[in-house]
N, C-alpha and C positions, 0 to 999 in steps of 0.2 A: 504495499501499500505506498502510497505518495504519502511523501512531507508535503504541506500547506500554509504558503508563507504569500500574506497578503503584504504589498509595497505599504510602508508609511506605520505601521503600526510597531510594534518591539513585542516577539514571542518568544515565547521559550520551549526550545524545541529540549527533551528525555530522550533520552540515546539511553536502553536497558545493552552493559555486554554480557554475554552467556556470563554462567556463575563458574563454570571452568578455569574463567579467564581473571584472575586477581588482580585486578585495577591499583589495589593496594602500594604494588611496587611499580608501579612506574613513574620514570622520572619528565617524559616528556606526553601531553597528548593534542592533539591538534583535531579540533574536528573543520570540515574543509567545506564551503560551497560552489563547487565552481557554476559560471555560466559564460556559455564563450571562452574568449581568453582569459576574462578575470576571476576574484576568487573574494569571496571574502574568509577568513580566517578568524580562529578564536581557539587558543593553547590554554593549559591550565600552567604553567609554568609558570604565566605571568598573573593567573588567576582569574583568568576573565573565562574558567569554566568552574564548576562547582560541581566535586566528586560527592554520590552519595548512594553510599553499600553500590552496587556493578552498574547506579546508573550516571550516567555524563549528563551535566545540564549545561546548555550552551542559549542565553537571553542574549539574542540580538536588537543592539538602540534602530528607532527610527531611519539613522543614516543609514544605519549599512542596510536597511530593508528597500529603500529607497535607491540604491546601488544595482539592485535586485533588474534589469529590463523586463515587461512581464507577456513579452513573446519570444522568450527565448527560453529553449530547451537547458535543464538545470538538474544536477547531484551534491548526492552530498555523501562523505566520506568522513569517515577516524582514522586517524590511524594513532598508535601506541607505541613509543621508548619504553620499555623496564629499564630494572637500573644493572640490570645483570646484561644488557646491550643487545636482547634479543627485540626485534619491530617487527609488529604487529598494524595490520589494513583490512580496513573491516569492508566488502563490497560497496561501490556505488550503487545510492540509491539516488531512487528518485525525484526531483524535489516541482515543483506544480506553484505558480510565481503570478498568483491574482492583481489585478490593478485595482486602483484607486479614483473617482472621477479629478479629486480634483491634489496635483503634487503639492511636495515642499511638506515639511516636520512641522505638530503641530507645539508648540510654545504655551503655556502658562505664562 
């Protein structure tokens, strides 16, 4: 099932890692949304991701989702570097980017 992201919003994406992989020993975790030649990246080592058990949570900003074009195919992938040096990568999952009627950030 595809992940749906609406431009100009602040979605929270939760990715469940299989129980047989312990992410407690992860030193780097990258969540990448790729569309065309551009990426939106979130990194664990810089505090942009939250880890809860075997769930990885990425919160996107309005600015990040506004960079996603509504009509282009996108995919999401997670990559993990363990403290042992083992590198893991998920399969690429499809992302559906939905549009908004008025572009730009909403500010209070």
